[in-house]
C-alpha angles and dihedrals in degrees: 000000000000091000091048092054092047092051089049090053091049092050092047093050090046094049088048091052092048095044092057105043118188118197131181132205088248103067093204089057087053089058095043089051091051090052090047089054088051090051091048092050092050089054092050086056092046086235100153093181094050089045091055093047091048091049087053091053088046091052090052094051093043091055086067097041119097118243096014104119092114093048092049091055090053097046088060092061090056092047090053094045113116100205141035088251092057091046095052088049091053089046089071098063091038091054091048089055093045093047087053089052092047094047092051094050133075115252108218097182139012130009129280116211124207110212131191135197112195091198097052116109095025095308094313090106138229140227129210139171128246142172092216135062093222109096116240105173115218093189096061107015116195089349090076104356099164098040109126142045140237110262101178143012118215113199 
C-alpha cells in the first residue's frame, strides 16, 4: 500500500510537471530547469536517492548552461550530501542560484513561480522554483507539504 501511494505521488508530480511546461530562450537552461524541478519533486517526496540522481542530471545540464558557475558549485554540495536533511539544506543555496539564472533569462513559454517557506532552515526561510501555483514544500515534504506561498511569478 505504501509503495502504491508513493508511485501515485510520483505519477501525479510527473504529470503536473508535463502539463505546465516552461521553456527559456536558452535551451540548456530549459533542461537545467526541468532537472531542478525533478530534484525539487524528489525532495518533496523525501526520496534521497532520486534527489541525488536528479542533482547529477542538473549538474550535467548546468555544465552546458551559460553563467551557471555558481549553481554548479552549489549542486555539488547536494550531490555529496549523505542524508535528506543535508540535501534539503544544500537545496537552499542551489535554489538561490537557479532563481538568479532564471530571473536573468527570457521565459518563452509557461510561468515560473518563486515560492518561499519562512519556516525552512530552522526559521531562516528558503526559496524554491515551481511551475505550479500549488505549494509542494521541498524543505519539509509531507510533514508540512503546503507550508509556504508564492512570492513572485516570472513570465
